[in-house]
LUMPAPA-405004 format. One line per field, with one value per residue: residue number from 1; residue in one letter; x, y, z of N, C-alpha, C in turn. Coordinates in Angstrom, 2 decimals, always signed. Example, Ala and Ser with C-alpha at 12.3 -4.5 7.8 and 13.67 -1.06 7.14 Angstrom:
// LUMPAPA-405004
seq [1:2] $
type [A:S] $
npx [+13.19:+12.85] $
npy [-5.69:-2.25] $
npz [+7.80:+7.08] $
capx [+12.30:+13.67] $
capy [-4.50:-1.06] $
capz [+7.80:+7.14] $
cpx [+13.20:+12.90] $
cpy [-3.30:+0.03] $
cpz [+7.80:+7.87] $
***
This chain:
// LUMPAPA-405004
seq [1:2:3:4:5:6:7:8:9:10:11:12:13:14:15:16:17:18:19:20:21:22:23:24:25:26:27:28:29:30:31:32:33:34:35:36:37:38:39:40:41:42:43:44:45:46:47:48:49:50:51:52:53:54:55:56:57:58:59:60:61:62:63:64:65:66:67:68:69:70:71:72:73:74:75:76:77:78:79:80:81:82:83:84:85:86:87:88:89:90:91:92:93:94:95:96:97:98:99:100:101:102:103:104:105:106:107:108:109:110:111:112:113:114:115:116:117:118:119:120:121:122:123:124:125:126:127:128:129:130:131:132:133:134:135:136:137:138:139:140:141:142:143:144:145:146:147:148:149:150:151:152:153:154:155:156:157:158:159:160:161:162:163:164:165:166:167:168:169:170:171:172:173:174:175:176:177:178:179:180:181:182:183:184:185:186:187:188:189:190:191:192:193:194:195:196:197:198:199:200:201:202:203:204:205:206:207:208:209:210:211:212:213:214:215:216:217:218:219:220:221:222:223:224:225:226:227:228:229:230:231:232:233:234:235:236:237:238:239:240:241:242:243:244:245] $
type [M:D:D:V:P:L:A:R:R:H:I:R:R:Y:L:S:S:V:T:E:F:E:V:I:G:E:C:G:D:G:E:K:A:I:D:V:I:C:L:M:R:P:D:L:V:F:L:D:V:Q:M:P:E:L:N:G:F:E:V:L:E:R:I:P:N:D:E:L:P:F:V:I:F:V:T:A:Y:D:K:Y:A:I:R:A:F:E:V:H:A:L:D:Y:L:L:K:P:F:D:K:Q:R:F:F:A:A:L:Q:R:T:R:E:Q:I:E:L:K:K:R:G:Q:C:D:E:R:L:L:G:L:L:D:D:L:R:A:A:A:K:Y:R:V:R:L:A:V:A:S:S:G:K:T:T:L:I:H:V:E:N:I:D:W:V:E:A:A:G:N:Y:A:S:L:H:V:G:R:D:V:Y:S:L:R:E:T:I:S:G:L:E:R:Q:L:D:P:E:K:F:L:R:I:H:R:S:V:I:V:N:I:D:R:I:K:D:I:T:P:L:F:N:R:D:R:C:V:R:L:K:D:G:T:E:L:T:M:S:R:S:Y:S:D:Q:L:A:R:V:L:G] $
npx [-1.68:+0.62:+3.17:+5.71:+7.30:+8.96:+8.17:+5.58:+6.15:+7.35:+5.14:+3.41:+5.00:+5.16:+2.47:+1.98:+2.43:+0.32:-2.66:-5.34:-5.63:-5.90:-4.31:-5.85:-5.51:-3.47:-2.02:-0.38:-0.86:-2.98:-5.49:-6.03:-6.18:-8.59:-10.44:-9.95:-10.50:-13.23:-14.30:-13.39:-13.92:-12.29:-11.40:-9.25:-6.80:-3.55:-2.23:-0.45:+0.74:+1.96:+1.51:+1.46:-0.75:-3.15:-3.01:-2.85:-4.81:-6.54:-7.49:-9.09:-11.00:-12.54:-13.91:-16.99:-18.43:-19.66:-18.35:-15.76:-12.71:-10.79:-7.77:-4.29:-1.91:+0.85:+3.92:+6.65:+7.79:+6.00:+5.38:+3.21:+1.06:+1.54:+1.16:-1.59:-2.55:-1.87:-3.38:-5.94:-5.68:-5.10:-3.40:-0.07:+2.61:+5.94:+8.18:+11.57:+9.96:+10.03:+9.60:+8.56:+7.32:+5.41:+3.71:+2.77:+1.14:-0.70:-1.91:-3.30:-5.16:-6.60:-7.94:-9.64:-11.24:-12.60:-14.10:-15.79:-17.25:-18.81:-20.56:-19.62:-18.87:-15.99:-15.16:-12.95:-11.46:-13.24:-13.27:-10.68:-10.82:-12.72:-11.27:-9.31:-10.84:-11.66:-9.27:-8.78:-9.45:-7.31:-4.57:-2.57:-0.83:+0.47:-0.14:+1.98:+2.23:+4.46:+6.49:+5.29:+4.88:+3.66:+4.32:+4.19:+4.02:+4.66:+3.23:+4.50:+7.14:+7.70:+9.59:+9.30:+7.03:+6.55:+4.91:+3.98:+2.51:-0.31:+0.61:+2.32:+5.45:+7.00:+9.28:+11.34:+13.66:+16.48:+15.08:+12.65:+9.28:+6.62:+3.40:+0.11:-1.62:-2.92:-1.24:-2.84:-4.99:-3.66:-2.82:-5.19:-5.51:-3.56:-2.44:-2.85:-1.51:+0.88:+1.89:+2.84:+1.80:+3.83:+4.17:+2.71:+3.41:+4.67:+4.82:+5.72:+7.04:+6.50:+8.07:+10.50:+11.65:+14.36:+15.21:+13.92:+14.34:+14.26:+13.68:+13.89:+11.10:+9.22:+9.25:+10.40:+13.11:+13.03:+14.70:+15.51:+16.25:+18.00:+19.42:+18.19:+16.90:+14.07:+11.57:+9.41:+6.60:+5.33:+2.57:+1.88:+2.89:+1.45:+1.00:+3.04:+2.59:+1.09:+2.95:+4.99:+3.59] $
npy [+0.68:-1.41:-3.45:-3.33:-3.30:-1.25:+1.09:+1.33:+1.81:+4.33:+5.90:+5.52:+6.72:+9.40:+10.08:+9.93:+12.35:+13.89:+15.03:+14.83:+12.53:+9.01:+5.91:+3.04:+0.56:-1.72:-3.27:-5.90:-6.92:-7.00:-8.42:-8.55:-5.87:-5.07:-6.36:-5.04:-2.34:-2.43:-3.34:-1.52:+1.00:+3.42:+6.96:+7.84:+6.35:+5.13:+3.89:+1.40:+1.05:-1.19:-4.34:-7.63:-10.30:-8.54:-5.46:-1.90:-0.54:-2.63:-3.30:-1.03:-1.32:-3.31:-2.24:-0.93:+1.95:+3.86:+3.46:+4.17:+5.34:+8.40:+8.59:+8.34:+7.62:+5.36:+4.80:+3.22:+3.29:+3.47:+4.92:+5.28:+5.16:+7.41:+9.42:+9.11:+9.76:+12.47:+13.57:+13.33:+14.82:+13.62:+12.81:+11.52:+9.55:+9.29:+6.76:+6.86:+8.79:+11.97:+13.68:+16.26:+16.08:+14.16:+15.48:+17.53:+16.15:+15.18:+17.53:+18.39:+16.38:+16.83:+19.16:+18.17:+16.44:+18.27:+19.55:+17.47:+17.16:+19.40:+18.70:+18.72:+16.58:+14.78:+13.80:+12.78:+10.45:+8.49:+9.12:+8.42:+5.65:+4.99:+5.49:+3.55:+1.25:+1.39:+0.99:-1.61:-3.53:-4.31:-6.59:-7.09:-8.93:-12.11:-15.59:-18.26:-21.57:-24.22:-27.11:-28.29:-26.18:-22.85:-19.70:-16.33:-13.47:-10.11:-7.84:-5.46:-6.09:-7.43:-7.53:-7.96:-9.66:-12.67:-14.35:-17.80:-19.90:-21.20:-20.26:-17.78:-16.33:-14.99:-12.55:-11.85:-10.04:-12.05:-14.36:-16.58:-17.20:-19.46:-18.91:-20.11:-18.78:-16.91:-14.42:-12.31:-12.54:-12.02:-9.42:-7.95:-7.99:-6.45:-3.23:-0.68:+1.70:+1.02:-1.17:-2.18:-3.31:-4.36:-5.98:-8.78:-10.87:-9.90:-8.09:-5.21:-3.84:-0.55:+1.12:-0.10:+0.48:+1.78:+3.12:+3.89:+3.06:+3.70:+1.15:-0.73:-0.53:+0.72:-0.60:-0.82:-0.70:-1.66:-0.99:-2.28:-1.39:-3.24:-4.01:-5.76:-6.29:-5.67:-6.12:-3.71:-4.00:-2.50:-2.39:-1.92:+0.51:+2.83:+2.98:+4.35:+7.08:+7.17:+6.25:+8.16:+10.43] $
npz [+17.90:+16.89:+15.56:+16.54:+19.53:+20.59:+19.26:+20.27:+22.94:+22.79:+22.01:+24.22:+26.22:+25.39:+25.47:+28.17:+29.34:+28.72:+29.81:+28.94:+27.45:+27.68:+27.78:+26.73:+25.69:+23.71:+20.82:+18.93:+16.42:+13.46:+13.65:+16.42:+16.90:+15.70:+17.37:+19.82:+19.20:+18.51:+20.90:+22.94:+21.93:+21.27:+21.25:+19.78:+17.70:+17.28:+14.51:+12.95:+9.63:+8.46:+9.56:+11.14:+10.04:+9.44:+7.62:+8.43:+6.88:+6.20:+8.69:+9.30:+7.32:+8.35:+10.44:+11.47:+9.86:+11.54:+13.87:+13.60:+14.85:+15.48:+13.66:+13.77:+11.57:+11.47:+9.98:+8.27:+5.72:+3.60:+0.79:-0.90:+0.80:+2.37:+0.48:+0.06:+2.62:+2.74:+0.67:+1.72:+3.96:+6.39:+9.40:+9.93:+11.25:+10.54:+10.88:+12.05:+14.52:+16.23:+19.42:+18.98:+16.45:+17.04:+18.90:+17.32:+15.51:+17.34:+18.23:+15.94:+15.85:+18.19:+17.44:+15.46:+16.95:+18.52:+16.54:+15.83:+18.17:+18.01:+16.14:+13.57:+11.43:+10.49:+7.32:+6.13:+6.66:+5.84:+3.17:+2.41:+2.81:+0.90:-1.44:-1.18:-1.32:-3.97:-5.27:-4.63:-6.47:-7.91:-7.81:-4.91:-3.96:-5.07:-5.09:-5.46:-6.27:-5.74:-5.78:-3.53:-1.78:-1.02:-2.28:-1.41:-3.32:-3.47:-5.64:-6.29:-6.22:-8.51:-11.45:-14.26:-16.51:-18.27:-20.88:-20.95:-22.45:-20.91:-18.58:-16.58:-16.37:-13.66:-13.11:-10.58:-9.24:-9.11:-9.19:-10.67:-11.03:-11.65:-12.59:-12.68:-14.91:-17.59:-19.56:-20.35:-18.61:-16.22:-16.67:-16.44:-13.73:-12.64:-11.59:-13.89:-13.68:-12.72:-14.05:-17.34:-20.45:-22.96:-25.07:-26.76:-25.21:-22.96:-19.91:-18.06:-15.02:-14.44:-12.85:-12.98:-15.38:-17.17:-19.56:-22.87:-26.18:-29.73:-32.25:-35.33:-37.65:-36.01:-33.62:-30.20:-27.86:-24.58:-21.77:-18.65:-15.21:-14.20:-16.36:-18.13:-21.36:-23.28:-25.83:-27.11:-28.94:-31.97:-31.99:-29.40:-28.87:-28.51:-25.88:-24.79:-24.39:-22.08:-20.21:-20.38:-19.94] $
capx [-1.67:+1.89:+3.81:+7.04:+7.14:+9.67:+7.32:+4.47:+6.69:+7.50:+3.82:+2.95:+5.78:+4.75:+1.09:+1.92:+2.51:-0.89:-3.70:-6.67:-5.64:-5.57:-4.07:-6.78:-5.18:-2.49:-1.98:+0.76:-1.24:-4.22:-6.68:-6.28:-6.54:-10.03:-11.17:-9.81:-11.20:-14.69:-14.67:-13.07:-14.44:-11.41:-11.55:-8.07:-5.97:-2.30:-2.36:+0.66:+0.30:+2.46:+1.39:+1.15:-2.15:-3.85:-2.36:-3.69:-5.97:-7.46:-8.14:-10.16:-12.06:-13.37:-14.58:-18.17:-18.17:-20.11:-17.50:-14.38:-12.10:-9.80:-6.60:-2.98:-1.23:+2.27:+4.48:+8.11:+8.31:+4.97:+5.22:+1.87:+0.17:+1.77:+0.49:-3.02:-2.82:-1.77:-4.53:-7.12:-5.33:-5.04:-2.03:+0.69:+3.94:+6.90:+9.21:+11.42:+9.44:+10.49:+8.56:+7.96:+6.42:+4.32:+2.76:+2.12:+0.05:-1.70:-2.64:-4.25:-6.24:-7.43:-8.82:-10.68:-12.16:-13.47:-15.07:-16.79:-18.13:-19.74:-21.43:-19.02:-18.24:-14.88:-15.38:-11.72:-11.07:-14.12:-12.82:-9.50:-11.25:-13.37:-10.21:-8.66:-11.76:-11.64:-8.00:-8.67:-9.71:-6.02:-3.90:-1.44:+0.10:+0.12:+0.27:+2.56:+2.42:+5.55:+7.24:+4.60:+4.76:+3.08:+5.11:+3.46:+4.84:+4.07:+3.34:+5.43:+8.48:+7.85:+10.28:+8.58:+6.28:+6.65:+3.91:+4.46:+1.28:-1.31:+1.33:+3.06:+6.71:+7.20:+10.70:+11.46:+15.10:+17.12:+14.17:+11.57:+8.19:+5.64:+2.03:-0.88:-2.48:-2.50:-0.73:-3.96:-5.73:-2.87:-2.81:-6.42:-5.43:-2.48:-2.75:-2.25:-0.64:+2.16:+2.37:+2.62:+1.92:+4.64:+4.22:+1.65:+3.91:+5.50:+4.36:+6.82:+6.80:+6.91:+9.14:+11.78:+12.14:+15.43:+15.07:+13.24:+14.98:+13.59:+14.28:+13.32:+9.67:+8.49:+9.44:+11.28:+13.83:+12.78:+15.79:+15.20:+17.36:+18.98:+20.08:+17.35:+16.38:+12.83:+11.09:+8.04:+6.14:+4.69:+1.14:+1.70:+3.64:+0.60:+1.04:+4.13:+2.08:+0.68:+4.15:+5.76:+2.73] $
capy [-0.63:-1.47:-4.73:-3.08:-2.85:+0.01:+2.19:+1.47:+2.43:+5.76:+6.52:+5.54:+7.70:+10.75:+10.31:+9.99:+13.74:+14.57:+14.64:+14.56:+11.24:+7.86:+4.70:+2.00:-0.73:-1.75:-4.57:-6.13:-7.39:-6.44:-9.10:-8.11:-4.45:-4.99:-6.74:-4.00:-1.12:-2.66:-3.51:-0.37:+2.21:+4.56:+8.19:+8.00:+5.16:+5.21:+2.64:+1.11:+0.60:-2.54:-5.20:-9.02:-10.71:-7.53:-4.16:-0.86:-0.28:-3.77:-3.16:-0.03:-1.86:-4.23:-1.49:-0.22:+3.38:+4.66:+3.18:+4.51:+6.36:+9.23:+7.75:+8.85:+6.49:+5.23:+4.02:+3.29:+3.53:+3.30:+6.21:+5.40:+5.47:+8.81:+10.24:+9.04:+10.53:+13.90:+13.95:+13.43:+15.68:+12.84:+12.90:+10.28:+9.65:+8.51:+6.23:+7.15:+10.13:+12.55:+14.22:+17.43:+15.63:+13.46:+16.41:+18.26:+15.29:+15.11:+18.79:+18.37:+15.46:+17.54:+20.08:+17.39:+15.94:+19.39:+19.73:+16.40:+17.44:+20.45:+18.18:+18.84:+15.26:+14.75:+12.73:+12.52:+9.06:+7.72:+9.36:+7.60:+4.27:+4.84:+5.40:+2.25:+0.23:+1.48:+0.42:-3.00:-4.45:-4.77:-7.50:-6.60:-10.06:-13.30:-16.84:-19.17:-22.91:-24.97:-28.07:-28.54:-24.99:-21.67:-18.48:-15.09:-12.48:-8.78:-7.47:-4.34:-6.64:-8.06:-6.69:-8.11:-10.90:-13.24:-15.39:-19.16:-20.67:-20.91:-19.82:-16.53:-16.37:-13.75:-12.28:-11.09:-10.06:-13.19:-15.50:-16.67:-18.01:-19.82:-18.74:-20.66:-17.67:-16.35:-13.07:-11.38:-12.60:-11.34:-7.99:-7.37:-7.97:-5.55:-1.80:-0.13:+2.82:+0.48:-2.21:-1.82:-4.37:-3.84:-7.01:-9.75:-11.85:-9.26:-6.97:-4.72:-2.92:+0.76:+1.67:-0.78:+0.92:+2.77:+3.95:+3.30:+3.56:+3.19:+0.13:-0.70:-0.83:+1.33:-1.31:-0.10:-1.48:-1.22:-1.48:-2.17:-0.89:-4.31:-4.30:-6.59:-5.60:-6.27:-5.44:-3.20:-4.07:-1.25:-2.41:-1.44:+1.76:+3.94:+3.02:+5.21:+8.38:+7.03:+6.13:+9.41:+11.58] $
capz [+17.29:+16.19:+15.84:+17.09:+20.92:+20.84:+18.79:+21.22:+24.15:+22.51:+22.02:+25.61:+26.99:+25.01:+25.93:+29.63:+29.78:+28.23:+30.78:+28.36:+26.78:+28.51:+27.00:+27.21:+25.10:+22.64:+20.13:+18.07:+15.09:+12.96:+14.13:+17.79:+16.84:+15.41:+18.59:+20.85:+18.76:+18.60:+22.31:+23.78:+21.28:+21.59:+20.47:+18.92:+17.54:+16.55:+13.74:+12.04:+8.30:+8.23:+10.74:+10.81:+9.89:+8.63:+7.71:+9.02:+6.03:+6.31:+10.00:+9.21:+6.47:+9.14:+11.49:+10.94:+9.67:+12.67:+15.02:+13.28:+15.70:+14.82:+13.42:+13.36:+10.98:+11.74:+8.88:+8.14:+4.37:+2.57:+0.11:-1.46:+1.91:+2.74:-0.52:+0.34:+3.84:+2.45:-0.15:+2.57:+5.11:+7.63:+9.87:+10.03:+11.85:+9.78:+11.77:+13.48:+14.75:+17.49:+20.30:+18.36:+15.38:+17.69:+19.49:+16.23:+15.04:+18.40:+18.26:+14.83:+16.21:+19.17:+16.71:+14.78:+17.97:+18.89:+15.46:+15.90:+19.30:+17.61:+15.09:+12.24:+11.24:+9.56:+6.35:+5.38:+6.80:+4.97:+1.81:+2.19:+2.69:-0.41:-2.45:-1.03:-1.84:-5.43:-5.74:-4.20:-7.57:-8.43:-6.89:-4.14:-3.88:-5.83:-4.46:-6.45:-5.70:-6.38:-4.94:-2.26:-0.93:-1.66:-2.07:-1.61:-3.98:-3.57:-7.05:-6.45:-6.34:-9.81:-12.44:-15.51:-16.65:-19.60:-21.16:-21.21:-22.65:-19.88:-17.39:-16.66:-15.62:-12.91:-12.85:-9.33:-8.98:-9.78:-9.13:-11.64:-10.51:-12.67:-12.10:-13.61:-15.32:-18.88:-19.38:-20.48:-17.35:-15.20:-16.97:-15.89:-12.27:-12.23:-11.69:-15.11:-13.33:-12.26:-14.96:-18.73:-21.46:-24.06:-26.11:-26.45:-24.24:-21.92:-19.08:-17.24:-13.92:-14.95:-12.00:-13.28:-16.68:-17.14:-20.75:-24.03:-27.39:-30.94:-33.09:-36.67:-37.82:-34.90:-32.36:-29.27:-26.86:-23.21:-20.91:-17.23:-14.39:-13.97:-17.62:-18.99:-22.53:-23.77:-27.03:-27.17:-30.33:-32.41:-31.68:-28.03:-28.71:-28.08:-24.41:-24.35:-23.93:-20.68:-19.39:-20.41:-19.62] $
cpx [-0.42:+2.56:+5.21:+6.90:+7.80:+8.82:+6.15:+4.94:+6.87:+6.15:+3.28:+3.67:+5.36:+3.35:+1.00:+1.96:+1.29:-2.07:-5.02:-6.75:-5.21:-5.40:-4.96:-6.50:-4.11:-2.42:-0.75:+0.42:-2.64:-5.48:-7.03:-6.71:-8.03:-10.83:-11.14:-10.58:-12.71:-15.14:-14.51:-13.61:-13.58:-11.74:-10.43:-7.27:-4.70:-2.16:-1.21:+0.11:+0.73:+2.42:+1.16:-0.36:-2.92:-3.08:-3.34:-4.93:-7.01:-8.17:-9.32:-11.31:-13.03:-14.12:-15.80:-17.91:-18.55:-19.29:-16.04:-13.85:-11.30:-8.52:-5.39:-2.21:+0.26:+2.86:+5.98:+8.54:+7.25:+4.66:+3.83:+0.86:+0.32:+1.08:-1.03:-3.38:-2.84:-2.94:-5.76:-6.85:-5.41:-3.58:-1.39:+2.01:+4.86:+8.02:+10.60:+10.96:+9.92:+9.30:+7.83:+6.94:+5.20:+3.27:+2.10:+0.95:-1.07:-2.54:-3.67:-5.43:-7.16:-8.44:-9.94:-11.70:-13.12:-14.51:-16.17:-17.76:-19.16:-20.60:-20.87:-18.20:-17.15:-15.02:-14.08:-11.28:-11.94:-13.73:-11.60:-9.90:-11.95:-12.33:-9.53:-9.53:-11.74:-10.38:-7.89:-8.93:-8.42:-5.30:-2.73:-0.37:-0.44:+0.64:+0.73:+2.85:+3.51:+6.23:+6.62:+4.51:+4.18:+3.90:+4.24:+4.41:+4.10:+4.29:+4.32:+6.87:+8.74:+8.53:+9.56:+7.96:+6.37:+5.63:+4.59:+3.24:+0.21:-0.68:+1.97:+4.31:+6.94:+8.68:+10.81:+12.93:+15.73:+16.23:+13.10:+10.53:+7.17:+4.24:+1.06:-1.92:-2.00:-2.06:-1.85:-4.80:-5.00:-2.87:-4.04:-6.38:-4.38:-2.87:-2.08:-1.40:+0.75:+2.75:+1.93:+2.80:+2.69:+4.69:+3.13:+2.10:+4.70:+4.75:+5.54:+6.29:+7.35:+8.06:+10.49:+12.39:+13.22:+15.33:+14.39:+13.86:+14.31:+14.41:+13.69:+11.81:+8.83:+8.48:+10.36:+11.96:+13.57:+13.85:+15.43:+16.45:+18.40:+19.69:+19.29:+16.80:+15.19:+12.36:+9.64:+7.61:+5.35:+3.20:+0.85:+2.36:+2.77:+0.51:+2.12:+3.64:+1.68:+1.89:+4.87:+4.94:+2.74] $
cpy [-0.73:-2.78:-4.57:-2.53:-1.52:+1.19:+2.40:+2.13:+3.92:+6.47:+6.60:+6.61:+9.12:+11.07:+10.46:+11.42:+14.55:+14.12:+14.26:+13.24:+10.14:+6.64:+3.59:+0.63:-0.60:-3.17:-4.66:-6.70:-6.90:-7.08:-8.66:-6.65:-4.28:-5.29:-5.62:-2.74:-1.29:-2.78:-2.22:+0.95:+3.44:+5.78:+8.33:+6.71:+5.54:+3.86:+2.47:+0.63:-0.84:-3.34:-6.64:-9.23:-9.77:-6.22:-3.11:-0.56:-1.38:-3.76:-2.20:-0.50:-2.73:-3.54:-0.79:+1.29:+4.22:+4.41:+3.55:+5.58:+7.35:+8.41:+8.62:+7.63:+6.53:+4.34:+4.21:+3.70:+3.55:+4.62:+6.38:+5.73:+6.92:+9.74:+10.26:+9.85:+12.02:+14.38:+14.18:+14.20:+14.92:+12.82:+11.52:+10.59:+8.73:+8.07:+6.52:+8.60:+10.65:+13.15:+15.39:+17.03:+14.93:+14.45:+17.31:+17.46:+15.23:+16.38:+18.85:+17.47:+16.09:+18.44:+19.33:+16.83:+17.05:+19.66:+18.69:+16.65:+18.51:+20.02:+18.29:+17.58:+15.33:+13.55:+12.28:+11.06:+8.18:+7.92:+8.53:+6.15:+4.01:+4.70:+4.04:+1.13:+0.21:+0.84:-1.07:-3.99:-4.96:-5.58:-6.81:-7.68:-11.22:-14.53:-17.81:-20.50:-23.64:-25.87:-28.23:-27.37:-23.84:-20.45:-17.27:-14.03:-11.16:-8.26:-6.32:-4.83:-7.31:-7.08:-6.74:-9.50:-11.36:-14.35:-16.72:-20.07:-20.25:-20.50:-18.45:-16.67:-15.01:-13.60:-11.33:-11.12:-11.19:-14.41:-15.42:-17.65:-18.25:-19.79:-19.28:-19.59:-17.17:-14.91:-12.03:-11.36:-11.88:-9.84:-7.30:-7.23:-7.00:-4.10:-1.22:+1.10:+2.34:-0.55:-1.89:-3.04:-3.78:-4.78:-8.01:-10.78:-11.23:-8.11:-6.52:-3.83:-1.56:+1.35:+1.03:-0.30:+2.00:+3.70:+3.17:+3.92:+2.96:+2.11:+0.27:-0.97:-0.37:+0.49:-0.48:-1.09:-0.87:-1.84:-1.24:-1.76:-1.96:-4.73:-5.17:-5.76:-6.37:-5.47:-5.00:-3.20:-2.82:-1.21:-1.95:-0.09:+2.94:+4.04:+3.97:+6.54:+8.30:+6.95:+7.46:+10.60:+11.98] $
cpz [+16.42:+16.56:+16.42:+18.51:+21.21:+20.41:+19.74:+22.51:+23.97:+22.61:+23.45:+26.42:+26.66:+25.54:+27.45:+30.16:+29.35:+29.08:+30.13:+27.60:+27.76:+27.60:+27.56:+26.57:+24.03:+22.08:+19.25:+16.71:+14.73:+13.51:+15.55:+17.81:+16.59:+16.67:+19.63:+20.46:+18.91:+20.05:+23.11:+23.24:+21.60:+20.74:+19.44:+18.89:+16.78:+15.83:+12.77:+10.71:+8.07:+9.52:+10.28:+10.73:+8.97:+8.72:+8.23:+8.21:+6.17:+7.65:+9.90:+8.33:+7.26:+10.27:+10.89:+10.89:+10.88:+13.93:+14.76:+14.23:+14.86:+14.74:+13.10:+12.86:+11.32:+10.64:+8.82:+6.75:+3.28:+1.89:-0.48:-0.37:+2.30:+1.76:-0.27:+1.58:+3.54:+1.61:+0.72:+3.86:+6.43:+8.09:+9.98:+10.71:+11.06:+10.72:+11.20:+13.69:+16.11:+18.26:+19.65:+17.29:+15.98:+18.21:+18.45:+15.68:+16.07:+18.46:+17.13:+15.17:+17.24:+18.45:+16.01:+15.76:+18.41:+17.81:+15.52:+17.04:+18.96:+16.43:+13.70:+11.97:+10.18:+8.64:+5.68:+5.49:+5.91:+3.51:+1.46:+1.99:+1.36:-1.51:-2.40:-1.55:-3.36:-6.00:-5.46:-5.33:-8.19:-7.36:-6.20:-4.03:-4.69:-5.10:-5.55:-5.77:-6.47:-5.36:-3.56:-1.34:-1.73:-1.28:-2.35:-2.18:-4.02:-4.99:-7.27:-6.61:-7.68:-10.78:-13.78:-15.58:-18.09:-19.76:-21.45:-21.35:-21.67:-18.56:-17.66:-15.79:-14.98:-12.60:-11.67:-8.92:-9.78:-9.83:-10.21:-11.09:-11.62:-12.07:-13.14:-13.92:-16.67:-18.66:-19.51:-19.21:-16.23:-15.42:-16.38:-14.38:-11.75:-12.49:-12.93:-14.87:-12.95:-13.21:-16.38:-19.62:-22.64:-25.24:-25.77:-25.42:-23.10:-21.23:-18.23:-16.11:-14.35:-14.14:-12.28:-14.60:-16.51:-18.34:-21.87:-25.27:-28.62:-31.64:-34.49:-36.62:-36.64:-33.64:-31.47:-28.33:-25.49:-22.33:-19.46:-16.45:-14.11:-15.25:-18.57:-20.15:-23.10:-24.98:-26.85:-28.63:-30.68:-32.09:-30.26:-27.81:-28.29:-26.57:-23.90:-23.80:-22.48:-19.76:-19.26:-19.93:-18.20] $
***
């Protein structure tokens, strides 16, 4: 299940030399992937993380647990997904992958299929899904309506947020978007491992912070990688331990 035809061709070509596996279907988007998996009940699925309509995780969320196939994830750049795969010892292919890496992943899957045949059910995929469900309480994207259109903004692309009354100004690169949401309401929707409230009117993306220097009265200057300088008030300075820890 991959939205890139070239990647699907590579997988088909490699599998053509393996007699115990037969390709029974392929899809280019998440919605079709769900239909095919539920209809065909495959033993193994090569599932892209980034696909149109639904991503790979969302596809698995829609499959009943007792119908989940073995999965080899395929991804181009999702470092957080790779970390999750490694924690749960699930295999993945990082694009572009070669024949050697492909067959190494396939061999691990063979071993897991044999374990399942002997009644030793592998719970690792379910464990990964449980972790993803727990993280789902935080927003992945925000919809901003303006000038008769709606813009979808991935929260990981937000540099910092500034309060503007009942609105929040989202600074994304050189663009600024106005979201009808108080900054406190938005703070509750953002992952605290990725976003830090530094002032009653400012939230920053932790990955955008370049350095933090002391000012007077225990305030601090937070400088972002693009040169933006923001003030961390002393009432929020206890958050530093979490950032630096």
